[in-house]
C-alpha positions as semicolon CSV with decimal commas, in nm:
position;residue;x (nm);y (nm);z (nm)
1;M;-2,123;7,504;-0,803
2;S;-2,161;7,147;-0,573
3;Q;-2,011;6,915;-0,846
4;L;-1,723;7,140;-0,910
5;F;-1,653;7,103;-0,538
6;P;-1,379;6,824;-0,499
7;M;-1,586;6,694;-0,191
8;K;-1,399;6,348;-0,254
9;Q;-1,024;6,521;-0,195
10;V;-1,144;6,745;0,089
11;L;-1,256;6,455;0,267
12;G;-1,013;6,229;0,213
13;F;-0,730;6,547;0,309
14;V;-0,957;6,546;0,669
15;F;-0,930;6,218;0,721
16;S;-0,534;6,215;0,628
17;I;-0,512;6,444;0,871
18;L;-0,724;6,276;1,156
19;L;-0,528;5,938;1,075
20;T;-0,174;6,117;1,122
21;T;-0,346;6,331;1,447
22;V;-0,349;5,940;1,608
23;A;-0,010;5,858;1,495
24;L;0,130;6,162;1,677
25;A;-0,104;6,073;1,954
26;V;0,077;5,730;1,983
27;Y;0,401;5,963;2,016
28;F;0,280;6,197;2,277
29;L;0,084;5,940;2,488
30;D;0,266;5,653;2,741
31;M;0,183;5,336;2,539
32;S;0,286;4,976;2,564
33;F;0,558;4,918;2,246
34;A;0,270;4,663;2,079
35;A;-0,008;4,838;2,123
36;G;0,196;5,206;1,983
37;M;0,311;4,943;1,695
38;T;0,006;4,784;1,601
39;I;-0,142;5,133;1,569
40;L;0,083;5,266;1,354
41;L;0,091;5,000;1,131
42;V;-0,267;5,065;1,080
43;T;-0,292;5,361;1,022
44;A;0,022;5,336;0,820
45;F;-0,167;5,071;0,603
46;I;-0,512;5,312;0,560
47;Q;-0,344;5,641;0,487
48;A;-0,141;5,401;0,240
49;G;-0,456;5,335;0,106
50;L;-0,640;5,634;0,105
51;Q;-0,363;5,806;-0,082
52;L;-0,395;5,553;-0,327
53;V;-0,761;5,590;-0,405
54;V;-0,809;5,973;-0,346
55;F;-0,485;6,145;-0,444
56;M;-0,356;5,906;-0,698
57;H;-0,724;5,824;-0,843
58;A;-0,659;5,441;-0,921
59;G;-0,996;5,291;-0,881
60;E;-1,127;5,616;-1,184
61;T;-0,950;5,424;-1,474
62;K;-1,094;5,176;-1,707
63;D;-0,789;4,921;-1,592
64;K;-0,869;4,932;-1,223
65;G;-0,845;4,563;-1,152
66;A;-0,500;4,573;-1,263
67;I;-0,384;4,902;-1,066
68;Y;-0,530;4,678;-0,808
69;T;-0,350;4,368;-0,895
70;N;-0,006;4,463;-0,903
71;V;-0,028;4,698;-0,582
72;F;-0,165;4,370;-0,431
73;Y;0,150;4,190;-0,555
74;G;0,428;4,472;-0,450
75;L;0,248;4,452;-0,070
76;I;0,282;4,068;-0,113
77;I;0,680;4,057;-0,240
78;A;0,733;4,353;0,011
79;L;0,644;4,137;0,306
80;V;0,789;3,878;0,157
81;T;1,108;4,051;0,144
82;V;1,043;4,199;0,525
83;F;0,947;3,878;0,691
84;G;1,252;3,639;0,478
85;T;1,508;3,924;0,560
86;L;1,356;3,871;0,920
87;L;1,403;3,463;0,933
88;A;1,799;3,469;0,797
89;M;1,901;3,761;1,000
90;I;1,717;3,785;1,374
91;W;1,537;3,448;1,371
92;D;1,809;3,212;1,275
93;M;1,586;3,033;1,050
C-alpha cells in the first residue's frame, strides 16, 4: 500500500502551502520594501521550481536534460527581456 501512496506529491503540496504562507506573511508583517520583495522573489522561484519538478514531472522522462535546458533558456530570455526593458525605459540607458 505504501508504494501506491503519492508521498512525493503530498510533500510537494505541503511545501507549496508553506511557501504560500511565507509569501502571505510578507503582506501581513510590516517589512521594508527591499526585504519583502526579496522574500517574495525567492519564494516565487522556489515554488516555480517545485511545481515544475514535482507536479509537472519534469525529471521523470528520458529527455529531462532537454527539458531543464529549455527551462533555463526560457529563464534567460525572460530576464534579458525584463532587464532590457528596465534599461531602456526606466534607467534611460
